[in-house]
N, C-alpha and C positions, 0 to 999 in steps of 0.2 A: 513301696515295691516296686521297681523297675525292671520290666522284662522285656528284652529285644531278642527276636527269634527271627532266624534266616535272612540277616540284613545281607544285601548285595548290592552294591553300587553298581550303576548302568558303566559299562565300560566306554571310554572313548576311543575312537576310532585308531588301531594302531596300538592302544596300550590294554594291558588287563585290568581287571575291575580292582578298584582301590580297595574295597570290603568285599571278601567273598565267603558268604553263607556262614555269618558271625552269629551266634547265639550266647547270650548271656544275661545275668541278673544282678541286681544290686539291691538289697535287703534293706528295709526300714531298721535304724538304729545302729547301722554300719557304715564306715567310709572305705568306698570301692575306689580303688586306683586301678586305671586302664592303661597299662604299661606296654610302651615299645618305642623303638627307636623312631627318629624323624624319617617320614615317608611310610611307616608301617600300617596307617590308616586308622590313627586315632580320632583325628578330627573329622574325617569322612565319615566315621561310625557316628560320632556325634550327631553331624548334620543328618545323618539316615533318622537316627532316631527323632530329631525335632523336625523332620520333613523338610527340611530346606532344601535337600537335594533329591533327583529322582532315582528311583531303584525298585528293589523288592524287599519284601519282609514286612515286620510289624513289630511295634513298640508299645507296650502298656505300660501306663503312669496309674498305679492302683486300680488296674483291670481296665482301663478306658484308653483308645490311641489318643493322641494329642488332638486331631480335629474333630474328635467326640467332646472335647472338656469345654464347656461353653466360657470359662474364664481361665485361660492357660497360665495367667501371671499369678494365680492363688494355688495352682498344682505344679509349676515347675518355674525355677529359677535359673535364668541362662547367663552363662557368660563365655562369649566367644571374642576373645580379644579386648581391645581398648573401647572407652565410651564414646560413641559416634557423636558428641555434642558440639554445638556451636561453641568456640574456643572464647569468646568472651561472656557466654551465659555462667551464671553463677553456680555452685555445685548444688545449691538449695533449689534454686529455679528449676536446674534440670530434672531433679528428682521430682519437683511439684508438678511438672510438665507431664512426666511419667505417671504419676499418681493419676491425672485426669484420665490418661491413656489406659490404664489398668483398672479404672473404676474405684480406687482406694481413697480414703479420706486423706485429705493434705496434710494432715498431722503427722500422717505414716513418714513423709520425707524427714523432719527432724528426727521420729525415733531410729530409722535406721541409721543415720548420719552419727546419732550416738552409739549404735552399737557397732560400727566399722571404727569408730574412735575420729570420726570428721566433724564433731560437734562443734569446735571452735573455728572451723574452716568453711562454714556452709556458705559465706558471701565471698570466698575466693572464686576467681574464675577458673573454668576448666583448663583453659591454654596455660595457665600459670602454675598446675599442678605438676608435681614430680611424678616418677612412675609409681612409686609405692601408693601414693595417695590417689592415682589415677586407678591404680588396680583396686583400692578400698573404694572407690566410688562405684567404679563397674559392679563390685559385689554387693554396695547398696542398692545398685538398680535391679539385681537379681533378687533381693531380699524384700522388696518393696510389697508384693502381694503376700508375703509371710507364706512361701510355698512349702508344700511337702518334701519335694525333691529339688536337688541342686544339682545341674549339669555344666561342668567346668570344662574348658579347656586350658590345660597348661596354666592354672592360675599363678603359680609363685615362679613363672618364667622372669628372669631379670630382676627379680626382689633380692635383697639383702637377707643373710641369714636370719636376722632379727625380724625382718617384716614377713618373711616366709613362715617362721615359727608362729607369729601372731594368725598368720592366715590359717595355717593348719588346726590351731587351737580353736579357731571360730568354726571350722567346718566339724570337728569333732564335738562341740559344744551342739551343733545343729542336730547332729546324729544323735547324741545323747537325749534330745528331747524328741526323740521317734522319728526323727527326718531321714531322709535316703540322700546321700552323697555320692555321685560320680565324677570322678576328675581323672583327667589324664596326665601323664607324666613320662619323662623320658629318664628319670634318676632313680636306679633300682633303690640306692639307700634311702633316699626320700619315700618311696612307697613302702618300703619296710617298716620304716621309722613311725610313718605317721596313717598308714590305712590297717584296717581291720581284715580286708580281703584285697587281694593282687591278682588282678587278670591281665594277662600277658599276650599280646598278638604279635604276628608278624607277618608281612605280606598281607594283610586284610584277614587273616585268618586267626582262629584261637589257637593257642599253643598249651596255656594252663591257666588254671582257675583254683588259685591257692588261698589258704588263710595266711596271715602275715608271718607266722612263725614258722610254717612250714616252707612258704616261700624263702625265708632267711637259711632256712637248712639246705634247701637244693638250689638255690640260685647265687648267693653268697658265699664267699669263701674269704676266711682271714688270710691277709699276706704282709709282708714287709716291703714297704716302698724305699727302695736304697738309690740314691744320685751320688755319684762318684767320676771323675775324669778319667779314672781307670776301670771302668764297667766291665769290659770284656774279661780283664785278669780277674776281676774280683768274683765274676759269675764262675771262671774255671776253678778258682780255688774253691768256692763254695760247694759247686758239685762234686768235685774229688773228695772234699773232707766228708760230704755227706754219702758217699759212695764207701768210703773207709768205715764210717761208723754204722752204716748199713740202717741210715735214715731215708723216709720217704720225703725228699726234697726237689722241688722243682723251681728252676729259675729261668724265667721268660725276660729277654733283653728287649728293651724299648728304645725309641729314639731319644736324643738329648742325653746320653749318658746315664739312663734311667733303667733300674732292675725291679722286678717285680719277683719276689722269693715266697712261694707256698710253702709251708710244713716247717717254718722255723720261727725264731723270735729274733726280736731287734737286739737281744743281749748276745746272742750266738754270732750273728751277723757281724757286730759291733766287735768283738773278740777275734773273730776269724781275720777282719780287716786290721786290726792292730797287730795281730802276730806277724803279718805280712807286710806290714809299712805301706797299706793302701789307704788315702785320703777319702773319706767319706764326707760328702756335703748334706745330706739328708739321710734321715734313718726315722721310719715310722711305720706305725701298724695302720693298716688299712683294710677294708672288706672289698675284695674284688668281684667283679662281674661276669660269671661264666656264660652270660650270653642266654637269647630266648630259647632254651631246651626245654624239653617236657619233663617233669617232675622225675625223680630218681627212684620212688618208692617201687617195690615189686608191683608190677603189671599183670604178667599172665596172659592178657588178652589184647588182641589188636583189633581195632574197628575196622569192620568189612568197608571195603571201598563201594560207595555209592555213586550218584551222579557226577560227583567231582572225579573219580576213578583212582584216586589216591587214598593209601591207607593210612590210617594215624594211631599211636597207642591211647587207651581208654585208661583212666585214672579209676581203680576201682573204689575209691573213696568218694570221688566227686564225678561219677559217669555222665551226670546231666549236662556237665560243663563241655563234653566233647559229642554231642549229638545233633550238632547244627544241622548237616544235612540229611538229617531223617525227623527234622520239626516239621510239625503239623501247624495250620494257620489257627493261631489263637491259644497256642500250646507249649508248654516250656517240659523240658526233658524232664523225669523224675528218677533218682537213684534207686538203689534198693532200699525198700522201707525202712529195714533196720538199721542200715548205714546212717541213711538221712536223720533216723529218731536221734542216734548216738552221737550225730556230730555237732560241735559246737566251734565258732570261731572264738578269736582273741575278745576278750569282754562278754563271753556268753554267760549261759545259767551257771551259778555256782554249784559244784560238786557233779557237772556232767562231764563225759569223757567223752574220747572219738578215738575208736579202735585204728591201729596202723594200718591195716588194711581188712578188705571183706570179700567174699567172693562176689564176683559182679554177675548179675543177671544173665540168663542164657537169652541171647538174642539182643534187639532193640529194647531199650526201657520203654514202659508205657508212659506217656506223657500225662502230666497233672493240667489241669485246667487252672487259668489264670484266675485270680482272684480281686475281687472289688475293694473299695476304700473301707468295707466294714469286716474284710475276711472271708467273706461268702463266695463259694466257687460259682464262675459264672458258666452259662451255658455254651456249648463249644459244638461245631460242625464235624463230621467224621470224614475225613479224606484219608488219600493214599499217602502213605510215607515215601520217603526218598524221592520226592518230585518236586523240583523248584517251582513248578508252574502252580502248584496250589496256594504259593505265597502271595498276598495279595500285592498289587504295585504299590508303591510310594509316591503319590503326587507332590510336585513342588508346587505347593499352593503360596498365593500371595499372603503379605501381613494382614492382620487384622485391624479393622478399623478401630479407633479408640472408644472406649465405652462411652466417654463423655466428650464427644468431638468438639461442641463448641467451647466446653471449659479448657481443653487442651489447645486450641487454635488461639484462644487468648493468651493463654501463658507463652505460647509459643511466638507470638508476635511482639508482644509488649514485655517479655522476659529479656531481651537484649535491647541496648541503647540505640541501635541502627533504626528503628521505628521512629521514637521521637526525634531523633536526629534528623531524619529526613525531613520530619512534619516542619522543624524548626525552620530548616533552610528553606524549604518551599515558601513559608511564611514571610520569611524577610527578604527572599526575592521578590514575592508577590507586592509586597507592601512598598518596596522601592521602584518597581515598574509603575504601580499605581500613581504614585506621587509623580512620576515622569509624566506619563500619560497627562494627568490632570493639569499639569503646568502646560501643555502645548494647547488645551482645550479643543482639539480636532478629533476626539474618540469619546463615542458615546459612553453616558455612565455607566451602564451595565459591564461593558467592555472595561471600563476602568476601574471598577469595583474587582472584577475577575481578572485584572492584571493580564489582558489577552490583546496585545498590539497585533496588528495586521501583518508584521513581519513574521511572528510567529505561528507555527502550525498548530500549535496545542499552548494553552496557558498554564504556566508552572505548576498549578494545582491537580490538572489533569496528568500532567507527566509524572508529579510525586504519587497520585494514586496509582497509576500503572506500574512504577517501581515497586510500591508495597505489595500490590497484587503478584507481581512476578516474584518478588522475594518468597512469597507465602507457599509456593509449590518449588522454587527454585533453592531455598534452603532445605525443604523436606529431603530432595535428591542428593545436597551436598554433604549434608549430615543427618544421615536416615536413622533417628532415633527410634522410629516405629517399627523399622524393618533391618534391624542389625544383623547381618549375614545372609540378607537375601538378595540386595540389589535392586528391589522394585519397591517403592512403597505402595501401600493399600489404595486402591481406586473404589472406593465404595461410596454411595450415594450420601450417607452421611456425613464422612469427612469433607466430601466437596460441597456439600450444602452449609456445612460449617465455614468451609474458608471463603464462599461467596457470601454469606451474611456479614461475616467479621472484617472482610475487605469492603462491603459495600458501606458498612457502618463507619469505617476508619475514613472512607472516600468523602463521605457526606460530611462528617466531622471537620475534615481538614477544608472542604470547600466552603463550610459554613464560616469556619475561623478565619479564614481568607477574606470573606466578603465582610464581615464585621469588624476585623481589625482593621482592614484597607479604609473602610469607612470611617472610622474613629480618627485613623491618622489624617485622613484628608480635612474632617473636620476641625482637627488641631491647628493643620498647615494654612488652608486656605478660607477657613470659616463655615459656618453652616450652611451659607446659602448655597454651596456647589450641592449637597445632599439633597436633591429632590426626587422622591419615591414615585417611579412610574405607575401608571393604573394597570399595567400587565405586569405587575411585580411578582405576582404570583406564578404565572406561566414562565416567566423569566427563571424564577427558583427552581420551578421543576426541569424545566430544561439544563440549567447548569448542575443540577444533582444529576441528572440522567448522563450528562457528558462526563463527569469525574466517574460515577460508578461504573459506566460502561469502559472507559479506559481500564479501570481497576481488574474487572473481568476480563478484558482483554488480554492483560498481561498475565492474571493467574493462570488462564485456561491454555495460554500459549508456553508457558513455562511447564503446565503440566504435559503438555504434548511432546514437547521437546527436551523436558528435564533439564534445563537450565536455564537461569536468570536472565539472561544477556537476550534469548530467544524472546520472553515476555516483554522487554522492554523493546525491543525491535518492531515487534508487533504492535504495541502503542503506538510508535512513531509512525508505521507504516499507516494505519488508517487516514491521517491527514494528507501525508505526503502522497502515498499512491493510490488509495482506494477512494480518495474523495474526488479528486481530480479527475479519475476514470468515470465515476459517478456523474460529475457534471458534464463529461465530454458527451456521455449517452444521452443524458437529459436534454442536452441542447442539439443534439442530431435530431430530434423529432419535428415534424411538422407542425405540430401545435399541441397544446396541453388541454385536457380535459379535466375540467373542475370536480372536485368530489362534493358538491353542494347538497347538504340535506343526509350526509353519511351517518351523524348520531342519530336521527329520527330514524331511520331505513333500521340501524343496528338494534333500536329499543323494540322495533316489531318484532325482531328476530329472536330476542333473548325473554328468558320466562323465568322468574318473574321481572317485570320491566322495572328499569332503574328511574329514579326521579327525573325530572326535567333539569335541574340544577346540575346534574352529571354531564349534559351534553356539552357545556363548556369546557370541562375536561377532557372529554373525548376529542373536541374538536382541536385541544392544544396538544394533545397527545399525536393527534394526526399531522399537525404542522411540524411538530419536532421529529418525526418520523420522515416526513417528507422533504427535510433539510437536507441537501447534500451531505453533509457530515453525519447527520443522523443515519440517513440512509448507507453511508459507509460504514459506521460502526455496527449498525444493525447486520448488515453482511458479513463484516469480520466476526462479530459473535456468533452466527449462526455457523460458519464455517469452523470455528475454532471448537464449537460445541459437537459439531458433528466428528471432527477429528480426534477430539479427546473420547468419545464413546468408542470409535473405531479402534484406536490404540489400546483401550481397556480390554476390549473384545478379542483383538489380536493377541494381547498378552495372555489371556486365559486359554485361547486355543493353543498359542505356544507352551505353556505350563502343561497342558493335558497331552500333547505332542509327544513332550520330554518324558513324560511319565509311560510313554507306550501304549496309553489307552485312548480311546475315542471319547467324546461327551457322552456323559451318562444324565 
């Protein structure tokens, strides 16, 4: 059960609200179509239901708002446009990455690929998929958590009739298993053909809420489509003969020599054209759309003007669908109990009937409480009716962090060929530089193995680690798989910690591989006498690992702050080019230096419990590394980037709250 109550979008300056006091419901076991012309507020209504845009109102998914559902992917499947996936990632890799985000087993990816008919195309890249395959992949992403409700924005747009037919068959199968399906469309005939219930909106307001057969009777009219080079003469002849025969025929002249004739048949139009010698290029039966008007069943009651100041007719069979501006917090409008008990939609209980019209209740209908997933009524507060201020605000909340962030980050980083390609290029460049440096014989062995000549501000391994770190957040903003439709990825500690851990492990692995491969190549080229392990090899290894990890974290945090990969790479290069010279200048400006002799012993006195004496060497080595100008520059840069990351995350939360019109709670 999906129940949306009093949805009202926040109006932009100088523009009316895209959604104005919209109340609707989509029942389980039914496919519900939200019908409206382009710009009528369909997509805005879905975004309000999913808490993607600020506004007012509330939406219940089986009795709970979306932000109260612990695992939304298991309750609601969403399709809002195309899949925001990396174009070189495979379809199976994309779904496996989303499985880690949704907290479902990885085997679910192959299951949904089979459901949507992409079992044989799981290894194809996303960028190589056609429009129909891309839409199938988007639907597979929505089905990953095996949700109860599906909320889809124009899922058949741009699809061929065959693909659209398959899509609607899948939606009906989901509804047949007890699920709830709500999708938007602009095609009236598609809505009448594929949905059990059609909700029509116009200008962000509810126009009609009807069963599909009732919608077909009141909205669609049979007509004859005629195309002729003498359309005006044919229209006059058909109208004249209809008046003579006293038949109710309506002829509508359209552009391009086209006529729409209501109240006649193809045979009658063809005979008339033949008798008068008028050529006809097209003659076909169609269903014409009469426009978004209220149902034509006997009404008898006009809804009183509320806070909106305008009157609307009430459908006596479905009065609950027209009580949007008198809705309560957490409540749904309820029609006459007798009418609701007797009403059935298409595909309802066998033998049940629905009266053509019933007497509407006197005054506003008493709303019914929402129900939870077990069908039990939920408690509700008592509030005054006809007051839009009682509806709770809809806060635009950031996307949630993956339920398995470490697994998600591993699949994100190594799910594309860019990561191993960068590592291979860095290793090849480092080995080449090591061979050249060893040939000259003027570079110390540690710098030779690290491929760090004095002319370069950073070794290739450090730059490569910084690029990998920058891509960790840069690709998230460029291809926001976690935050489709939100425009901002989640800034949760779990995701940040996972990215820091994975990028650090990748950087250390790259640095270790560079040193080992370079040492082996030098041994082969110049002999084993060149490789002589220095006595301070442990501290050198720690410093080497600290350098590459610091560069990786600098690129990661800078890309997270500025939301672009190039900013992360620029931050990595700025450390030795800009910050390190500034640190050297500051250190050299002093009159003297004061050594920190005995610092490990003094730290042991402050710490409880005291560490062993062997740890003094490690503390002294760490102090020497941090005291190095490059170490000082890297530490300062990381401190500034961490503060900037935390500040931008806090500023984003404040902005989301201010856009929703409420203060922090």
